[in-house]
C-alpha positions, 0 to 999 in steps of 0.5 A: 500499499503507498502512502502519501509520504512517499513510504510503501509498506507491504506484508506477505504471509505463506507457508507459515511465515510473514515478512513485513517491508518497509520501503522509503521511495524517494522521487527526486530523478538526477540527469533522468536517473533515480537515486540510490535508494537505502532500503531494508534488505528483501528478505525471501522465504526459507529455503531448506536444504536436505543433505543425506548422510549415510554411516555405516557402522560394523556390529560384529555378533558372535555366532557360535556353532558347535559341531557333534560328532555321533559315531555309529558302529553297526554290527554286521552278523554273517553266518558261515557253516562249520562242519563237524562230524562225529563217530560212534561204535555201535557193538551188537553181539549175535548169539549163535546158540549157547553153550548149554546147547551144544550136546 
């Protein structure tokens, strides 16, 4: 908004930022050029830069591994013949008569 005393006041609101700007305007011209104006700097909206940083951390973990050995013993039974021989003597008596039978 412009006022009669050549002052300009403006207010900007956006993105949760409010900017007020006051400016004095000098309309005196020298040689067809405006004299340099002394004014406050214009503050623009805040720009945000995002820097992503990655940190790698080595975290050692102990993983115990136990090896258990199981020995299996297998007894295989085999069979083979073992031949033997025995001998038996049987005696028999043959009676052809008796002494009493001789006459």
